[in-house]
N, C-alpha and C positions, 0 to 999 in steps of 0.2 A: 109393271112384270107381273106375270103367272106361273103357278106350278102345276105342272102337266103331268099325268102318268103316259108315263111309255114303257113299253115292254120289251126287252131286249131276247131275239135268241139267238142262238149260238147251233147253225149244222155247218162238219165239215170245213172249222177253220173259217167259216164266214159268218159277219153278223148282223141280223138284223133289228128294225127297230119299227113300232108302230104306236098308234095312240090310239086308245079306247075311244078317247072321244072324238075323234077325227075319221073316223073309216076313209079309210081309202088313202091314207097319209103314213107313206111310208119310205123307208130307204134301207139299202145295205152298204157296207163296208168290212175290209181284211181284217179292221183290228178296232177295238172297244174306244180306243181313243177317237179317231178318225168316225166313229159311229156316231158320238156326240156331237159332235161339231157337224156334221152333216145331217141329222137330225133335227138339229134345234134352224139351221138352215131351210132345209125343206119345210118344216113345220109351219115357219114363216109364210115361203111363198103358196104353202099352200092357203094359209088363210089370206093373205091377200087377194091370190086368183076367187076366194069365195066371198069375200068384201065386191070385188069390182065385178062377179060377177049377178052381185045382190043376193044370195044365199045367206039360209040363216045363221046365224052362227050357234053352234052348237053350246049348250050349258058346261061347261067344265067341271067336272065330280072329283070330288075329295075321292082320297084312298081308301077311306070309309066305305063310300056314296059306293065304290066299286064293285068292292068285295060284296055289297049287297044283292050284287046283281048277277047272276047265272052265265052270263051270256061272258064276262070279264075270269071270273073263275076259270071257264071253261080254256077260254083264250089266255089267259094267264098261267095254262097247266105247264109245268118245264121252262118256263120262263121268266126270269130278271128281272123285277119290278122298279123302277128309279123315278124318281121325281127330276121333272127337266125344266128349270127356270126360264122362262122366255118373254123377249116383250112381244108380246101379239098385238098387232097393228090395230089403231083405232081409225074412227071415224077421220073425214079429211078435213084441213084446217086450212083456211086460205093466211099467205103468206104475203106480207112485201117485200122483195130483192133487188137487188142491181145489178145489172150485169151488164157488159161491153155490147154496145150495139149489134154491131158487125157480126158479133158469138150468137145474139140475138136472133139475128136473122138464123144465122145456120142451123140454132138451133128449131128454129119455125120450119124451115125447108125437112130437116132431118125427119121431125113429131110427124110431119105431113107424108115424107113419103112411108114412114112405119103405119100408118094409119092412126097416133096417136096423137090427143091434145098434148098442148104443149107442157100441164102439170105431170100427164102420164109420163112422158119421155124424161122429164126433169126427174120424176121419184123414180121410173127402173136404173136411172144413169146413178143415182145413190145410191140405189141395192146393189147395184153391183160394184161400184166403189167398194162399199162397204164392206162384201159380202169376199172382195178380193182381200181386205185388210185385216180381216177375220183369218 
């Protein structure tokens, strides 16, 4: 788990979230509860994309460190500053699982059709299922 600083701006009944340490990671919602859920999901998705593209992961700064940053003070003007606890993706690890033979063939065909590896396909399927469960 990591504590990530999130800025929340409200304008005309819409709420927007951004993350100073993850430029470009933003989302909007109609209410704060939905915003928190969407922001956590979006940030995890954003970080997965960074990992998959080989982008360097930014250093996650504490709120005190950010407060010393002039750009953060400007960005946070008028915003609510929150800490969001999130599981950031880590490095890939090898696992051994058992899958019914015909299901594995279907997975392999679907992965190939999507231009993905078996591992990538299964990981994305798991993310989708976990997203729906949340």
